[in-house]
C-alpha positions as CSV (number, residue, x, y, z in Angstrom):
1,X,146.0,66.9,137.6
2,X,142.3,66.5,137.5
3,X,141.7,67.9,140.7
4,X,143.4,71.2,140.5
5,X,142.1,71.2,137.1
6,X,138.9,71.2,139.1
7,X,140.0,74.0,141.1
8,X,141.0,76.4,138.4
9,X,137.6,76.0,136.7
10,X,135.7,76.6,140.2
11,X,138.0,79.2,140.8
12,X,137.2,81.3,137.4
13,X,133.9,80.6,138.0
14,X,133.8,81.8,141.7
15,X,135.7,84.9,140.9
16,X,133.8,86.0,137.7
17,X,130.8,85.7,140.0
18,X,132.3,87.2,143.0
19,X,133.4,90.2,141.4
20,X,130.0,90.6,139.6
21,X,128.2,91.0,142.9
22,X,131.6,93.1,144.3
23,X,130.6,95.8,141.3
24,X,127.5,96.4,144.0
25,X,128.3,95.6,147.0
26,X,129.4,99.6,147.8
27,X,126.2,100.8,147.6
28,X,124.4,97.7,149.1
29,X,126.1,98.5,152.3
30,X,125.1,102.0,151.9
31,X,128.5,103.4,150.5
32,X,130.4,102.6,154.2
33,X,134.0,103.4,154.2
34,X,134.6,99.2,155.4
35,X,133.2,98.5,151.9
36,X,134.9,101.2,149.9
37,X,138.3,99.4,150.8
38,X,137.5,96.0,149.0
39,X,134.3,97.1,146.5
40,X,134.2,99.7,143.9
41,X,133.7,103.4,144.7
42,X,133.3,104.6,141.1
43,X,133.3,103.7,137.7
44,X,136.7,104.7,137.6
45,X,139.3,101.9,136.1
46,X,141.0,102.1,139.0
47,X,138.0,100.7,141.0
48,X,137.0,98.4,138.7
49,X,140.8,96.5,138.7
50,X,139.3,95.7,142.3
51,X,136.7,93.2,140.8
52,X,139.6,90.8,139.6
53,X,142.2,91.6,142.4
54,X,139.5,90.7,145.5
55,X,138.5,88.0,144.0
56,X,141.3,85.7,143.6
57,X,143.1,86.8,146.4
58,X,139.8,85.4,148.3
59,X,139.9,82.7,146.7
60,X,143.3,81.6,147.0
61,X,143.0,82.4,150.9
62,X,140.0,79.8,150.5
63,X,141.6,77.1,149.0
64,X,145.3,77.8,149.4
65,X,145.4,74.5,152.6
66,X,143.6,72.0,149.7
67,X,145.9,72.7,146.8
68,X,149.1,74.0,148.6
69,X,149.9,70.5,149.5
70,X,149.8,68.8,146.0
71,X,150.9,71.6,144.3
72,X,152.6,74.5,146.4
73,X,153.2,76.9,143.8
74,X,150.2,77.3,143.1
75,X,148.8,79.7,145.7
76,X,151.7,81.7,145.0
77,X,150.9,81.2,140.6
78,X,147.0,82.2,141.7
79,X,148.2,85.4,143.4
80,X,150.7,86.3,140.8
81,X,147.8,85.3,138.0
82,X,146.1,87.9,139.7
83,X,148.0,90.4,139.8
84,X,148.1,90.2,135.9
85,X,144.4,89.8,135.4
86,X,144.1,93.2,137.6
87,X,146.3,95.2,135.2
88,X,145.0,93.8,132.0
89,X,141.7,95.4,133.2
90,X,143.2,98.9,131.9
91,X,145.3,97.3,129.4
92,X,142.6,96.3,127.5
93,X,139.8,98.9,128.2
94,X,142.1,101.8,127.3
95,X,143.2,99.8,124.1
96,X,139.9,99.6,123.1
97,X,138.6,102.8,124.2
98,X,141.6,104.2,122.3
99,X,140.8,102.6,119.3
100,X,137.0,102.9,119.8
101,X,137.0,106.6,120.7
102,X,134.2,105.3,123.9
103,X,133.4,102.9,125.9
104,X,130.6,100.3,125.8
105,X,129.4,98.5,128.7
106,X,129.1,95.0,127.0
107,X,132.8,95.5,125.9
108,X,133.8,96.7,129.6
109,X,132.2,93.6,130.6
110,X,133.9,91.6,128.3
111,X,137.3,93.1,129.6
112,X,136.5,91.5,133.2
113,X,136.0,88.1,132.1
114,X,138.9,88.5,130.1
115,X,141.2,89.5,132.8
116,X,139.7,86.8,134.9
117,X,140.8,84.2,131.8
118,X,144.2,85.9,131.4
119,X,144.7,85.8,135.3
120,X,143.8,81.7,135.2
121,X,145.4,81.1,132.8
122,X,148.8,82.6,133.8
123,X,147.8,80.5,137.5
124,X,147.3,77.2,135.2
125,X,150.7,77.8,133.4
126,X,152.5,78.6,136.3
127,X,151.2,76.4,139.3
128,X,154.5,73.6,138.8
129,X,156.7,76.4,138.7
130,X,159.7,76.0,140.4
131,X,160.3,79.8,139.5
132,X,156.9,81.1,141.0
133,X,158.2,79.0,144.3
134,X,161.2,80.7,145.0
135,X,159.9,84.0,144.2
136,X,156.7,83.3,146.2
137,X,157.4,85.9,148.8
138,X,158.2,88.9,146.7
139,X,154.1,87.6,145.1
140,X,152.8,87.8,148.4
141,X,154.8,91.0,149.0
142,X,153.4,92.5,145.4
143,X,150.0,91.3,146.5
144,X,150.3,93.1,150.3
145,X,151.2,96.2,148.2
146,X,148.5,96.6,145.7
147,X,146.4,95.9,148.8
148,X,147.2,98.6,150.3
149,X,147.3,100.7,147.1
150,X,143.5,99.2,146.3
151,X,142.6,100.9,150.3
152,X,144.6,103.9,150.1
153,X,143.2,105.2,146.6
154,X,139.8,103.9,147.5
155,X,139.9,107.4,149.9
156,X,142.9,109.5,148.4
157,X,142.8,108.6,143.9
158,X,145.6,110.7,142.2
159,X,144.3,112.7,139.8
160,X,145.1,111.1,136.9
161,X,143.1,109.4,134.1
162,X,143.4,106.0,135.6
163,X,141.4,107.2,138.4
164,X,138.3,109.1,137.1
165,X,135.5,108.1,136.0
166,X,135.7,107.7,132.0
């Protein structure tokens, strides 16, 4: 139990650091097309959702073989947590900006860390869930679809508010 707790704490810290760095990678790489797939290309809410999604996906791949042995549902729980954390960003962002009438950088950063917290709390709660294990292929499919949508909308964003810069 102590080992899995360490993986989740390290995972939170890893994804928080990676997500923070990911914010700048697109510009650091000269705004390349490959970078646009994984890193935010603008300040839209949609693009900032990548800051949760891809670091958690990366962490899941890096740790899957180590935690899967003792906790077979944990990788799928991490991915499901990642999806929930990813969608926590627009929920929190539009809630607080709707109330206050504008966004604040400090609050945006707080939204990011709260979204990661929601992701890892979800993953922790479901780490031994038989339901998660039973639906792991659906979770994998939702993760793959999410990745494809991030790739597609990096180049062809729909003309709705989620894809516009605030």
